[in-house]
C-alpha positions as CSV (number, residue, x, y, z in Angstrom):
1,X,6.2,30.2,-3.4
2,X,7.5,27.9,-6.1
3,X,7.6,24.3,-7.0
4,X,8.4,21.8,-9.7
5,X,5.8,20.2,-12.0
6,X,6.6,16.5,-12.4
7,X,5.8,16.7,-16.0
8,X,8.6,19.2,-16.6
9,X,11.1,16.7,-15.4
10,X,10.0,14.1,-17.9
11,X,7.7,11.9,-15.9
12,X,4.3,11.1,-17.2
13,X,1.8,11.9,-14.4
14,X,-0.5,9.0,-15.3
15,X,-0.3,5.5,-16.6
16,X,0.1,5.2,-20.4
17,X,-0.8,2.5,-22.8
18,X,1.4,-0.4,-22.2
19,X,3.9,-1.5,-24.9
20,X,3.6,-5.0,-26.1
21,X,5.9,-7.5,-24.6
22,X,6.0,-6.2,-21.1
23,X,7.1,-8.6,-18.5
24,X,4.5,-11.1,-17.7
25,X,5.9,-12.1,-14.3
26,X,6.8,-10.1,-11.2
27,X,10.4,-9.8,-10.0
28,X,9.7,-7.8,-7.0
29,X,11.1,-8.5,-3.6
30,X,13.0,-11.5,-2.5
31,X,10.5,-14.2,-3.6
32,X,8.3,-13.2,-6.4
33,X,6.8,-16.5,-6.7
34,X,10.2,-18.1,-7.6
35,X,12.2,-20.6,-5.6
36,X,11.4,-23.7,-3.4
37,X,7.7,-23.9,-2.5
38,X,8.4,-24.6,1.2
39,X,10.8,-21.6,1.5
40,X,8.3,-19.3,-0.2
41,X,5.5,-20.6,2.0
42,X,7.5,-20.0,5.2
43,X,8.4,-16.5,3.9
44,X,4.8,-15.8,3.2
45,X,3.8,-16.9,6.8
46,X,6.2,-14.2,8.1
47,X,5.2,-11.3,5.9
48,X,1.7,-12.0,4.6
49,X,0.0,-13.4,7.8
50,X,1.7,-11.4,10.5
51,X,-1.2,-9.0,10.9
52,X,-4.0,-11.6,11.0
53,X,-1.8,-13.8,13.2
54,X,-1.9,-11.2,16.0
55,X,-5.7,-10.8,16.0
56,X,-6.2,-13.6,18.6
57,X,-4.7,-11.2,21.1
58,X,-7.8,-9.0,21.1
59,X,-10.5,-10.1,18.6
60,X,-12.4,-12.6,20.8
61,X,-12.0,-10.4,23.9
62,X,-13.4,-7.3,22.2
63,X,-16.3,-9.2,20.6
64,X,-17.4,-10.7,24.0
65,X,-16.8,-7.5,25.9
66,X,-20.0,-6.0,24.4
67,X,-22.1,-9.0,25.6
68,X,-23.2,-9.3,29.2
69,X,-20.6,-11.7,30.6
70,X,-20.0,-14.9,28.7
71,X,-23.2,-16.8,28.3
72,X,-23.1,-20.0,26.2
73,X,-25.0,-18.6,23.3
74,X,-22.8,-15.5,23.2
75,X,-19.6,-17.5,23.1
76,X,-20.9,-19.9,20.5
77,X,-22.4,-17.1,18.4
78,X,-19.2,-15.0,18.4
79,X,-17.0,-18.0,17.7
80,X,-19.3,-19.0,14.8
81,X,-19.1,-15.4,13.4
82,X,-15.3,-15.4,13.6
83,X,-15.0,-18.8,11.9
84,X,-17.3,-17.9,9.0
85,X,-15.7,-14.5,8.6
86,X,-12.3,-16.2,8.2
87,X,-13.9,-18.6,5.6
88,X,-16.0,-16.1,3.6
89,X,-13.8,-13.0,3.7
90,X,-10.3,-14.5,3.8
91,X,-10.7,-17.9,2.1
92,X,-13.4,-17.3,-0.5
93,X,-13.1,-13.6,-1.3
94,X,-9.3,-13.2,-1.2
95,X,-7.7,-16.6,-1.5
96,X,-10.1,-18.1,-4.1
97,X,-11.6,-15.1,-5.9
98,X,-9.5,-11.9,-5.8
99,X,-6.1,-13.6,-6.2
100,X,-7.3,-14.5,-9.7
101,X,-7.4,-10.8,-10.5
102,X,-3.7,-10.2,-10.6
103,X,-2.0,-7.5,-12.6
104,X,0.9,-9.4,-14.1
105,X,1.4,-11.2,-10.8
106,X,0.9,-8.2,-8.6
107,X,-2.0,-7.4,-6.2
108,X,-3.2,-4.5,-4.1
109,X,-5.6,-1.7,-4.5
110,X,-3.6,0.4,-6.9
111,X,-2.7,-2.6,-8.9
112,X,-6.4,-3.5,-9.1
113,X,-7.2,0.0,-10.1
114,X,-4.7,-0.1,-13.0
115,X,-6.1,-3.5,-14.0
116,X,-9.7,-2.2,-13.9
117,X,-8.7,0.9,-16.0
118,X,-7.1,-1.3,-18.6
119,X,-10.1,-3.7,-18.6
120,X,-12.4,-0.8,-19.2
121,X,-10.2,0.5,-22.0
122,X,-10.3,4.1,-20.9
123,X,-9.8,6.3,-17.9
124,X,-12.7,6.3,-15.5
125,X,-13.2,8.9,-12.8
126,X,-15.0,6.4,-10.7
127,X,-12.3,3.8,-10.8
128,X,-9.6,6.5,-10.2
129,X,-11.5,7.8,-7.2
130,X,-12.0,4.3,-5.8
131,X,-8.2,3.7,-6.2
132,X,-7.5,7.0,-4.3
133,X,-9.8,5.9,-1.4
134,X,-8.4,2.4,-1.2
135,X,-4.8,3.7,-1.1
136,X,-5.7,6.3,1.5
137,X,-7.4,3.8,3.7
138,X,-4.3,1.5,3.4
139,X,-2.2,4.3,4.9
140,X,-4.7,4.8,7.7
141,X,-4.6,1.1,8.5
142,X,-0.8,1.3,8.3
143,X,-0.7,3.8,11.2
144,X,-3.2,1.8,13.3
145,X,-1.8,-1.7,12.9
146,X,1.6,-1.1,14.6
147,X,0.0,0.7,17.5
148,X,-2.8,-1.8,18.3
149,X,-0.7,-4.9,17.6
150,X,2.4,-4.1,19.7
151,X,0.3,-2.5,22.5
152,X,-1.9,-5.6,22.7
153,X,1.2,-7.8,23.1
154,X,3.0,-5.6,25.6
155,X,-0.2,-5.4,27.7
156,X,0.6,-9.0,28.6
157,X,2.9,-7.5,31.2
158,X,-0.2,-6.6,33.2
159,X,-0.9,-10.3,33.7
160,X,2.7,-11.3,34.3
161,X,2.9,-13.7,37.2
162,X,3.9,-11.9,40.4
163,X,4.9,-8.6,38.8
164,X,1.9,-7.6,36.7
165,X,0.8,-4.8,39.0
166,X,4.3,-3.3,39.1
167,X,4.8,-3.4,35.4
168,X,1.4,-2.0,34.4
169,X,2.5,1.7,34.4
170,X,5.4,0.9,32.0
171,X,3.2,-0.7,29.3
172,X,2.7,2.4,27.3
173,X,6.3,3.7,27.5
174,X,7.7,0.2,26.5
175,X,5.2,0.1,23.6
176,X,6.3,3.5,22.4
177,X,10.0,2.6,22.8
178,X,9.6,-0.5,20.7
179,X,7.7,1.3,17.9
180,X,10.2,4.2,17.8
181,X,13.1,1.7,17.5
182,X,11.2,-0.2,14.8
183,X,10.7,3.0,12.7
184,X,14.3,4.1,13.3
185,X,15.8,1.0,11.9
186,X,13.9,1.2,8.6
187,X,16.6,3.4,7.0
188,X,19.1,0.5,7.4
189,X,16.9,-1.9,5.5
190,X,15.4,-5.1,6.8
191,X,16.5,-7.6,4.2
192,X,18.7,-9.5,6.7
193,X,16.1,-9.6,9.4
194,X,13.4,-10.6,7.0
195,X,14.9,-14.1,6.7
196,X,13.9,-14.7,10.3
197,X,10.4,-13.4,10.0
198,X,9.0,-16.6,8.5
199,X,10.4,-19.1,11.1
200,X,9.5,-16.8,14.0
201,X,5.9,-16.2,12.8
202,X,5.6,-20.0,12.1
203,X,6.6,-20.7,15.7
204,X,4.0,-18.1,16.9
205,X,1.2,-19.8,14.9
206,X,2.3,-23.2,16.5
207,X,2.0,-21.5,19.9
208,X,-1.5,-20.3,19.0
209,X,-2.5,-23.8,18.0
210,X,-0.9,-25.3,21.1
211,X,-2.7,-23.0,23.5
212,X,-5.9,-23.6,21.7
213,X,-5.6,-27.4,21.9
214,X,-4.7,-27.2,25.6
215,X,-8.0,-25.3,26.4
216,X,-10.4,-26.9,24.0
217,X,-10.8,-29.7,26.5
218,X,-12.0,-27.2,29.1
219,X,-15.3,-27.6,27.3
220,X,-15.3,-29.7,24.2
221,X,-18.9,-28.6,23.4
222,X,-17.3,-25.4,22.0
223,X,-16.9,-27.4,18.7
224,X,-20.5,-26.6,18.1
225,X,-19.5,-23.0,17.4
226,X,-18.2,-24.0,14.0
227,X,-21.8,-24.4,12.8
228,X,-23.1,-21.2,11.0
229,X,-26.5,-21.3,12.6
230,X,-25.1,-20.2,16.0
231,X,-23.8,-17.0,14.4
232,X,-27.1,-16.4,12.6
233,X,-29.1,-17.0,15.8
234,X,-26.8,-14.7,17.7
235,X,-27.3,-11.8,15.2
236,X,-31.1,-12.4,15.2
237,X,-31.5,-12.6,19.0
238,X,-29.3,-9.6,19.7
239,X,-30.7,-7.4,17.0
240,X,-28.8,-4.0,16.8
241,X,-26.3,-5.1,19.5
242,X,-25.4,-8.1,17.3
243,X,-24.8,-5.6,14.4
244,X,-22.5,-3.6,16.7
245,X,-20.6,-6.7,17.7
246,X,-19.8,-7.4,14.1
247,X,-17.4,-4.5,14.2
248,X,-15.4,-6.3,16.8
249,X,-15.7,-9.7,15.1
250,X,-14.1,-8.1,12.1
251,X,-10.9,-7.7,14.1
252,X,-10.3,-11.4,13.5
253,X,-9.9,-10.9,9.7
254,X,-7.9,-7.6,9.7
255,X,-4.8,-8.4,7.6
256,X,-6.8,-10.4,5.0
257,X,-6.0,-7.8,2.3
258,X,-2.3,-8.6,2.8
259,X,-2.9,-11.9,1.0
260,X,-3.8,-10.0,-2.1
261,X,-1.4,-7.1,-1.7
262,X,1.7,-9.3,-1.2
263,X,0.8,-11.7,-4.0
264,X,3.6,-10.5,-6.2
265,X,6.1,-11.0,-3.5
266,X,5.6,-14.7,-3.0
267,X,3.2,-16.0,-5.6
268,X,-0.3,-17.3,-5.4
269,X,0.5,-21.0,-4.5
270,X,2.7,-20.4,-1.4
271,X,0.1,-17.9,0.0
272,X,-2.8,-20.2,-0.6
273,X,-0.9,-23.2,0.8
274,X,0.2,-21.2,3.9
275,X,-3.3,-20.1,4.6
276,X,-5.3,-23.3,4.0
277,X,-2.8,-25.8,5.4
278,X,-1.2,-23.9,8.3
279,X,-2.5,-20.5,9.3
280,X,-6.2,-21.0,9.2
281,X,-6.1,-24.3,11.3
282,X,-3.8,-22.6,13.9
283,X,-6.1,-19.6,14.2
284,X,-9.2,-21.7,14.5
285,X,-7.7,-23.9,17.2
286,X,-6.8,-20.9,19.2
287,X,-10.2,-19.3,18.9
288,X,-11.8,-22.6,19.8
289,X,-9.6,-22.7,22.9
290,X,-10.5,-19.2,23.9
291,X,-14.2,-20.1,23.5
292,X,-13.8,-23.2,25.6
293,X,-12.0,-21.2,28.3
294,X,-14.8,-18.5,28.3
295,X,-17.4,-21.2,28.7
296,X,-15.6,-22.9,31.6
297,X,-14.4,-19.7,33.3
298,X,-16.6,-16.7,32.3
299,X,-14.4,-14.3,34.3
300,X,-11.6,-15.0,31.8
301,X,-13.3,-12.9,29.1
302,X,-11.6,-9.8,30.5
303,X,-8.3,-10.9,28.9
304,X,-9.0,-14.2,27.2
305,X,-5.7,-14.8,25.4
306,X,-3.4,-14.1,28.3
307,X,-5.6,-16.2,30.6
308,X,-4.9,-19.1,28.3
309,X,-1.1,-18.9,28.9
310,X,0.3,-21.3,31.6
311,X,2.5,-19.4,34.1
312,X,5.5,-21.6,33.4
313,X,5.5,-20.5,29.7
314,X,4.3,-16.9,30.3
315,X,7.5,-15.0,29.6
316,X,8.6,-16.9,26.6
317,X,5.1,-16.5,25.0
318,X,5.0,-12.8,25.9
319,X,8.3,-12.4,24.1
320,X,7.1,-14.4,21.1
321,X,3.9,-12.3,21.0
322,X,5.9,-9.1,21.0
323,X,8.1,-10.4,18.2
324,X,5.1,-11.5,16.2
325,X,3.5,-8.0,16.5
326,X,6.7,-6.3,15.5
327,X,6.9,-8.5,12.4
328,X,3.3,-7.7,11.6
329,X,4.0,-4.0,12.0
330,X,7.1,-4.3,9.8
331,X,5.1,-5.9,7.0
332,X,2.6,-2.9,7.2
333,X,5.4,-0.4,7.1
334,X,7.0,-2.0,4.1
335,X,3.6,-2.1,2.4
336,X,3.3,1.6,3.0
337,X,6.6,2.2,1.3
338,X,5.6,0.0,-1.6
339,X,2.3,1.7,-2.1
340,X,4.0,5.1,-1.9
341,X,6.3,4.1,-4.8
342,X,3.3,3.0,-6.8
343,X,1.4,6.2,-6.1
344,X,4.3,8.4,-7.1
345,X,4.8,6.4,-10.3
346,X,1.1,6.6,-11.1
347,X,1.1,10.4,-10.5
348,X,-1.1,10.3,-7.4
349,X,1.6,11.8,-5.1
350,X,4.5,14.2,-5.7
351,X,7.9,12.8,-6.3
352,X,9.5,11.6,-3.0
353,X,12.9,10.5,-2.0
354,X,12.8,6.7,-2.3
355,X,16.0,4.9,-1.2
356,X,17.0,1.4,-2.0
357,X,18.2,-0.5,1.1
358,X,19.3,-3.6,-0.8
359,X,21.4,-4.1,-4.0
360,X,19.9,-7.5,-4.6
361,X,16.2,-7.2,-3.5
362,X,14.1,-4.9,-5.6
363,X,11.4,-4.6,-3.0
364,X,13.6,-3.3,-0.2
365,X,13.0,0.4,-0.3
366,X,12.8,3.2,2.3
367,X,10.8,6.4,2.1
368,X,12.0,8.8,4.8
369,X,9.1,11.2,4.7
370,X,6.5,8.4,4.9
371,X,8.4,6.7,7.7
372,X,8.5,9.9,9.8
373,X,4.8,10.7,9.2
374,X,3.8,7.1,10.2
375,X,5.9,7.2,13.4
376,X,4.3,10.6,14.3
377,X,0.8,9.1,13.6
378,X,1.5,6.0,15.7
379,X,2.8,7.9,18.7
380,X,-0.2,10.3,18.5
381,X,-2.6,7.4,18.4
382,X,-0.9,5.9,21.5
383,X,-1.3,9.2,23.3
384,X,-5.0,9.4,22.4
385,X,-5.9,5.8,22.9
386,X,-3.6,4.4,25.6
387,X,-5.1,0.8,25.8
388,X,-5.5,-1.8,23.1
389,X,-9.3,-1.9,23.8
390,X,-9.5,1.8,23.0
391,X,-7.4,1.4,19.9
392,X,-9.6,-1.5,18.9
393,X,-12.5,1.0,18.7
394,X,-10.5,2.9,16.1
395,X,-9.3,-0.2,14.3
396,X,-11.2,-1.9,11.6
397,X,-13.0,0.9,9.7
398,X,-10.1,1.6,7.4
399,X,-9.6,-2.1,6.6
400,X,-13.3,-2.7,6.0
401,X,-13.4,0.4,3.7
402,X,-10.4,-0.9,1.8
403,X,-12.0,-4.3,1.4
404,X,-15.2,-2.6,0.1
405,X,-13.2,-0.7,-2.5
406,X,-11.5,-4.0,-3.6
407,X,-15.0,-5.6,-4.1
408,X,-16.2,-2.6,-6.2
409,X,-13.1,-2.6,-8.3
410,X,-13.4,-6.4,-8.8
411,X,-16.7,-5.7,-10.5
412,X,-14.9,-4.1,-13.4
413,X,-12.6,-7.0,-13.7
414,X,-15.4,-9.6,-13.8
415,X,-17.5,-7.5,-16.2
416,X,-14.9,-6.2,-18.6
417,X,-11.8,-8.4,-18.3
418,X,-13.4,-11.8,-17.7
419,X,-16.2,-10.8,-20.1
420,X,-19.0,-11.9,-17.9
421,X,-22.6,-10.6,-18.4
422,X,-23.9,-7.8,-16.2
423,X,-26.2,-10.2,-14.3
424,X,-23.4,-12.7,-13.6
425,X,-21.1,-9.9,-12.6
426,X,-23.6,-8.5,-10.1
427,X,-24.5,-12.0,-8.8
428,X,-20.8,-12.8,-8.3
429,X,-20.0,-9.7,-6.3
430,X,-23.2,-9.1,-4.4
431,X,-22.4,-11.6,-1.6
432,X,-19.0,-10.0,-1.0
433,X,-20.5,-6.5,-1.1
434,X,-23.2,-7.5,1.4
435,X,-20.6,-8.8,3.8
436,X,-18.3,-5.7,3.3
437,X,-21.2,-3.3,3.8
438,X,-22.3,-5.1,7.0
439,X,-18.8,-5.0,8.4
440,X,-18.1,-1.4,7.3
441,X,-21.5,-0.2,8.7
442,X,-20.8,-1.9,12.0
443,X,-17.4,-0.3,12.2
444,X,-18.8,3.1,11.4
445,X,-20.8,2.8,14.6
446,X,-17.5,3.0,16.4
447,X,-16.8,6.5,15.2
448,X,-17.5,8.0,18.7
449,X,-15.1,5.3,20.2
450,X,-12.2,6.4,17.9
451,X,-13.1,5.2,14.4
452,X,-13.0,8.8,13.4
453,X,-9.2,8.8,13.6
454,X,-8.5,6.5,10.6
455,X,-11.3,8.1,8.6
456,X,-9.7,11.5,9.3
457,X,-6.3,10.2,8.2
458,X,-7.7,8.6,5.1
459,X,-9.7,11.7,4.2
460,X,-6.7,13.9,4.5
461,X,-4.7,11.6,2.2
462,X,-7.5,11.6,-0.3
463,X,-7.5,15.4,-0.3
464,X,-3.7,15.4,-0.9
465,X,-3.9,12.9,-3.8
466,X,-6.9,14.7,-5.3
467,X,-5.3,18.1,-5.1
468,X,-2.0,16.8,-6.6
469,X,-3.7,15.0,-9.5
470,X,-6.1,17.9,-10.2
471,X,-3.4,20.6,-10.0
472,X,-1.0,18.6,-12.2
473,X,-3.7,18.1,-14.8
474,X,-4.6,21.8,-14.9
475,X,-0.9,22.8,-15.1
476,X,-0.3,20.2,-17.9
477,X,-3.2,21.6,-19.9
478,X,-2.0,25.1,-19.4
479,X,1.5,24.2,-20.4
480,X,0.2,22.5,-23.6
481,X,-1.8,25.6,-24.5
482,X,1.2,27.9,-24.0
483,X,3.7,25.7,-25.7
484,X,5.0,25.5,-29.2
485,X,4.4,22.2,-31.1
486,X,7.7,20.4,-32.0
487,X,6.8,20.4,-35.7
488,X,6.4,24.2,-35.7
489,X,9.7,24.6,-33.9
490,X,11.6,22.4,-36.3
491,X,10.1,24.4,-39.2
492,X,11.2,27.7,-37.6
493,X,14.8,26.3,-37.0
494,X,14.9,25.2,-40.6
495,X,14.1,28.8,-41.7
496,X,16.5,30.5,-39.3
497,X,19.2,28.0,-38.2
498,X,20.7,28.8,-34.8
499,X,24.4,28.6,-33.8
500,X,25.4,25.0,-33.3
501,X,27.5,23.7,-30.3
502,X,29.1,20.3,-30.1
503,X,27.8,17.6,-27.8
504,X,24.5,16.0,-26.9
505,X,21.6,17.7,-25.1
506,X,18.8,15.7,-23.4
507,X,15.6,17.6,-22.7
508,X,13.2,16.0,-20.2
509,X,9.5,16.6,-20.8
510,X,6.2,14.9,-20.0
511,X,4.8,15.9,-23.4
512,X,7.1,14.9,-26.3
513,X,4.8,16.5,-28.9
514,X,5.5,20.1,-27.7
515,X,8.8,21.9,-27.4
516,X,10.2,21.5,-23.8
517,X,10.5,24.6,-21.8
518,X,14.2,24.1,-21.3
519,X,14.8,23.8,-25.1
520,X,12.9,27.0,-25.7
521,X,14.9,28.9,-23.0
522,X,18.1,27.5,-24.4
523,X,17.3,28.9,-27.8
524,X,16.0,32.1,-26.5
525,X,18.7,33.0,-24.0
526,X,21.8,31.0,-25.1
527,X,20.9,31.2,-28.8
528,X,22.4,27.8,-29.5
529,X,21.4,24.3,-30.5
530,X,23.5,21.2,-29.7
531,X,24.7,18.9,-32.5
532,X,22.5,16.1,-31.1
533,X,19.2,16.7,-29.3
534,X,17.1,14.1,-27.5
535,X,13.5,14.8,-26.3
536,X,13.2,12.4,-23.4
537,X,10.0,11.3,-21.7
538,X,9.6,8.8,-18.8
539,X,6.3,7.0,-18.9
540,X,4.7,4.9,-16.2
541,X,2.6,1.9,-17.6
542,X,-0.5,0.4,-16.1
543,X,1.3,-2.8,-15.2
544,X,3.9,-3.6,-12.4
545,X,7.0,-4.0,-14.6
546,X,8.3,-3.5,-18.1
547,X,10.8,-5.9,-19.6
548,X,14.2,-4.6,-20.6
549,X,13.7,-5.3,-24.3
550,X,10.7,-2.9,-24.2
551,X,12.2,-0.3,-21.9
552,X,13.4,2.0,-24.7
553,X,11.6,3.5,-27.6
554,X,13.5,5.6,-30.1
555,X,11.9,7.7,-32.8
556,X,13.9,9.8,-35.4
557,X,12.2,13.2,-35.8
558,X,14.8,14.8,-38.1
559,X,18.6,15.0,-38.4
560,X,18.7,17.3,-35.3
561,X,16.2,15.7,-33.0
562,X,15.3,12.2,-31.7
563,X,12.4,11.3,-29.5
564,X,13.3,8.9,-26.7
565,X,10.7,7.3,-24.4
566,X,11.6,5.2,-21.4
567,X,8.9,2.9,-20.1
568,X,8.6,1.8,-16.4
569,X,6.0,-0.2,-14.5
570,X,4.4,1.3,-11.5
571,X,6.4,-1.0,-9.2
572,X,9.7,0.2,-10.6
573,X,12.0,3.1,-9.7
574,X,13.1,5.2,-12.7
575,X,16.9,5.2,-13.4
576,X,17.6,7.3,-16.5
577,X,21.4,6.7,-16.8
578,X,20.8,2.9,-16.5
579,X,18.0,3.0,-19.1
580,X,20.2,5.1,-21.4
581,X,22.7,2.4,-21.4
582,X,20.2,0.2,-23.2
583,X,20.1,2.7,-26.1
584,X,23.4,1.4,-27.5
585,X,21.6,-1.8,-28.7
586,X,19.4,0.4,-30.8
587,X,22.1,2.5,-32.3
588,X,21.9,5.5,-30.1
589,X,25.4,6.0,-28.7
590,X,26.7,8.8,-26.5
591,X,28.9,9.3,-23.4
592,X,26.6,10.2,-20.5
593,X,29.5,12.2,-18.8
594,X,29.7,14.5,-21.9
595,X,26.0,14.9,-22.2
596,X,24.0,17.7,-20.7
597,X,20.5,17.2,-19.2
598,X,18.2,20.2,-19.5
599,X,15.3,20.3,-17.0
600,X,12.4,22.8,-17.2
601,X,11.6,24.1,-13.7
602,X,8.3,25.9,-13.3
603,X,7.8,28.2,-10.3
604,X,4.1,28.0,-9.5
605,X,2.0,30.7,-7.9
606,X,-1.6,30.3,-6.8
607,X,-4.3,32.1,-8.7
608,X,-7.2,32.6,-6.3
609,X,-10.6,31.6,-7.7
610,X,-9.3,30.7,-11.1
611,X,-9.4,26.9,-11.3
612,X,-9.2,25.5,-7.8
613,X,-10.2,26.9,-4.4
614,X,-7.5,29.1,-2.9
615,X,-6.8,26.6,-0.1
616,X,-6.3,23.9,-2.7
617,X,-4.0,26.2,-4.8
618,X,-1.8,26.7,-1.7
619,X,-1.8,23.0,-0.8
620,X,-0.7,22.1,-4.4
621,X,2.1,24.7,-4.4
622,X,3.2,23.4,-1.0
623,X,3.3,19.8,-2.3
624,X,5.3,21.0,-5.3
625,X,7.8,22.9,-3.3
626,X,8.4,19.8,-1.2
627,X,8.6,17.3,-4.1
628,X,11.9,15.5,-4.5
629,X,14.4,17.0,-6.9
630,X,14.0,15.4,-10.3
631,X,17.8,15.1,-10.6
632,X,17.8,12.8,-7.6
633,X,14.5,11.1,-8.4
634,X,15.7,10.0,-11.9
635,X,19.3,9.3,-10.7
636,X,20.8,11.8,-13.1
637,X,24.5,12.9,-12.4
638,X,24.0,16.3,-10.8
639,X,27.1,17.7,-12.5
640,X,25.4,17.2,-15.9
641,X,22.1,19.0,-15.2
642,X,21.1,22.4,-16.3
643,X,17.8,23.8,-14.9
644,X,15.9,26.6,-16.7
645,X,12.8,28.1,-15.0
646,X,9.7,29.9,-15.7
647,X,6.7,31.1,-13.6
648,X,3.1,30.0,-14.1
649,X,-0.1,30.2,-12.1
650,X,-2.5,27.5,-11.1
């Protein structure tokens, strides 16, 4: 059993202090907050709001399903809870508050974790663990969202005029076929299709608003539901049942975290404008229409959304609903690829094969292993929960958990970055924490109904990340103890000069202060030292991107050795040859095709009972064996690489 330690290949396993002058603005993806406001807003509507825009398909139905029929107070109470959840969770927490806590323009749990670590001024185990949990829950949500969204749209076939009964048996196979096709096209990239996402989703929101306006007049008194007191009375009157129903009400705000996660892609202003001016009004009009329909026709609660649709427009709206859910699923899949890239760069996961699917758009990436695992997870969920109502039982707990993590991490931002007092920090976050705990607790009650599935997925990912980071740290510490400091090696070489060979040798290492394994093996076995020797380290910073003028750091050790550090942000993919091209501006010139790259490859064997439990040793070795080849990961010409190995135990 063998594997490769990331540090041996020159990648720093954790974020390092950020060099001054790093890029202050994001350049990720197609938008990145630059370009015409209208175009960015339309683009944000397609990517950012796709998930929350499909919630009307099932949120109101599931919330009312737990009440007995559709009595007036139940409808008004549920509508009030949905409305104020959209206001407090999405508008106040994310749009107004959390979007201020950006990491050089980027958002998301891992970005927030890096920002909190920097604000604290030191590594914190608590912040690190919260980041792990948030990332793991995002993956769990990423598996559930495509399944529940697409299935809820395709289930519209069951209500199709005249043929609903005939098409019902085909709902699940059609859903599976759509999802398989969606995951299969990921390798080709979606840059071209993405241009249509915004307009299609915008039309979908207009359809939602139109359907709502049509049915509000079924019972105009539904407008009373906007008042918060109906929601409060509903919770008081229903007691524990009301608390349970909160888990279904939360379905209306799933996707809210995307506003923060995709902030670097479009910028704050387009997302805020898209939500406040367009998306929120359209959603509320639709929920008001569903509520009015439920008051006028209580039997309609069994499938509220599809009962709103007029027969003449049924098939076009069914097609649009399916397209909207596909777009929402695509956004989640792309987000999973993005967070994987961040996790790899931050040392939370082993190196993976990350492919670029666009030469012009930095955010267009494809991670084959993640794509296949997500597809397998989605199909497994469809087999276990064959209806959207069953999937809704599993949906929500991962999102509420991730939102709870965001609120906890935000405390460190308010306290240490914004320099607020402890009392002010607690008072600012307490309302959000109360809401998050209430929603999270109500969703935990759905564990027997399927909420165990995302918790199991998230738990497994936390174990993988924890094992990888712990094992890598132990192996790095062991390597440091067993290695020779560079200063001692230089002194030894001065006393007994080795045979010199022409050319340049680049030795990749994660610790530039000790002699790289490959260098020691070259001296021991080949008994030669190149004319020029470069100790190369690739470091990941705690910010999204590093500007080109701060990419390279060169330090002269002596006449024989130079220390070269290449800095990347956690949203960037390392490309060593491209970075080396920047060295010419700083006087370090060499031809990459006449340069040899030496990589130290450690074969790792488990050592039972030594540092980690035996099962964790075996898991770590398995992860290492399946990590991407450093040659491919750093884009080094394969013909210029020399690997030298040694065996160590964990």
